[in-house]
C-alpha positions as CSV (number, residue, x, y, z in Angstrom):
1,M,10.9,-17.7,0.0
2,I,10.6,-14.1,0.9
3,K,7.3,-12.1,1.2
4,V,6.4,-8.3,1.0
5,V,3.7,-7.5,3.4
6,A,2.1,-4.2,3.0
7,V,-0.7,-2.5,4.7
8,I,-3.0,0.0,3.0
9,R,-5.2,2.8,4.0
10,R,-7.8,4.1,1.1
11,K,-8.1,7.7,-0.3
12,P,-10.3,9.9,1.9
13,G,-13.7,10.1,0.4
14,L,-13.5,7.0,-1.2
15,S,-16.2,4.3,-0.3
16,R,-15.3,1.0,0.7
17,E,-16.9,-0.3,-2.4
18,E,-15.0,1.9,-4.6
19,F,-11.8,1.2,-2.8
20,L,-12.4,-2.8,-3.3
21,R,-13.4,-2.1,-7.0
22,F,-10.1,-0.6,-7.7
23,W,-8.2,-3.2,-5.3
24,Q,-9.7,-6.3,-6.1
25,E,-10.9,-6.1,-9.8
26,E,-8.4,-3.6,-11.4
27,H,-5.1,-3.9,-9.5
28,P,-4.4,-7.6,-9.6
29,A,-3.6,-7.7,-13.3
30,L,-0.9,-4.9,-12.7
31,V,0.4,-7.0,-9.7
32,L,0.3,-10.4,-11.5
33,A,2.4,-8.8,-14.3
34,L,5.6,-8.3,-11.9
35,P,8.4,-10.5,-13.0
36,G,9.3,-13.2,-10.5
37,L,6.1,-13.2,-8.5
38,R,5.2,-16.4,-6.9
39,G,2.0,-15.7,-5.0
40,Y,-0.4,-12.9,-4.2
41,R,-2.9,-12.4,-1.3
42,Q,-5.3,-9.6,-0.6
43,N,-6.6,-9.3,2.9
44,P,-9.4,-6.6,3.5
45,A,-10.1,-5.5,6.5
46,V,-13.6,-6.6,8.1
47,E,-16.3,-4.1,8.2
48,H,-16.6,-3.3,11.9
49,R,-18.0,-0.8,14.5
50,K,-14.3,0.0,15.1
51,Q,-12.4,2.2,12.5
52,W,-9.3,0.2,11.8
53,P,-6.1,2.0,10.9
54,W,-5.5,0.4,7.7
55,D,-8.1,-0.8,4.9
56,G,-6.3,-4.0,4.3
57,S,-3.1,-5.9,3.7
58,A,-1.5,-7.7,0.8
59,E,1.2,-10.3,0.6
60,L,3.2,-10.9,-2.6
61,W,5.6,-13.9,-2.6
62,F,9.1,-14.2,-4.4
63,D,12.1,-16.5,-4.3
64,D,14.5,-14.0,-2.6
65,V,15.2,-10.3,-1.8
66,R,17.0,-9.8,-5.3
67,A,13.8,-11.2,-7.1
68,V,11.9,-8.4,-5.2
69,K,14.1,-5.7,-6.3
70,A,14.2,-6.8,-9.6
71,A,10.3,-6.8,-9.8
72,F,9.8,-3.5,-8.3
73,D,12.6,-1.9,-10.5
74,S,11.1,-3.5,-13.7
75,P,9.0,-1.6,-16.2
76,E,5.9,-3.5,-15.1
77,A,6.1,-1.9,-11.7
78,G,5.5,1.6,-13.2
79,P,1.8,1.0,-14.2
80,L,1.3,-0.7,-10.5
81,R,2.5,2.7,-8.9
82,A,0.4,4.7,-11.2
83,H,-2.7,2.9,-10.3
84,E,-2.1,2.9,-6.7
85,E,-2.4,6.6,-6.8
86,H,-6.1,6.3,-7.4
87,F,-7.1,4.6,-4.6
88,I,-4.2,4.4,-1.8
89,E,-3.6,7.3,0.6
90,A,-1.1,5.3,2.8
91,L,1.1,2.1,1.9
92,E,3.6,0.5,4.3
93,W,5.4,-2.4,3.6
94,F,8.4,-4.8,4.9
95,L,10.1,-8.0,3.6
96,A,9.3,-11.0,5.7
97,S,9.9,-14.9,6.1
98,E,7.0,-17.0,6.8
99,T,6.9,-19.5,9.9
100,E,3.7,-21.3,9.7
101,V,2.6,-22.3,13.4
102,L,-0.8,-23.6,12.6
103,P,-1.9,-24.1,8.9
104,P,-5.6,-22.9,8.3
105,S,-8.2,-25.7,8.5
106,P,-11.5,-26.0,6.8
107,A,-14.5,-24.7,8.5
108,A,-16.5,-27.1,9.9
């Protein structure tokens, strides 16, 4: 399993609420349309007195590198990229494998 890990920064002038509406309400349908997608997770940055360099990260799981390439070369990737223009100023990504050291446990 291969994972696309992306960090994103919202467009200047876009409130956190507007950014989250674009990202969490509108964007998932476009991501879920990618062929070969096995999993999708969004990680919005926590509001804090510190200004974080990124507003969040996303993780997309695929079977292998070939499946990632096929997904982002597919016709379904076009609308996804076009939608990102509305709310993302900067996006950096890399491909990763995952090594789970300690699985999350339920809160007590």
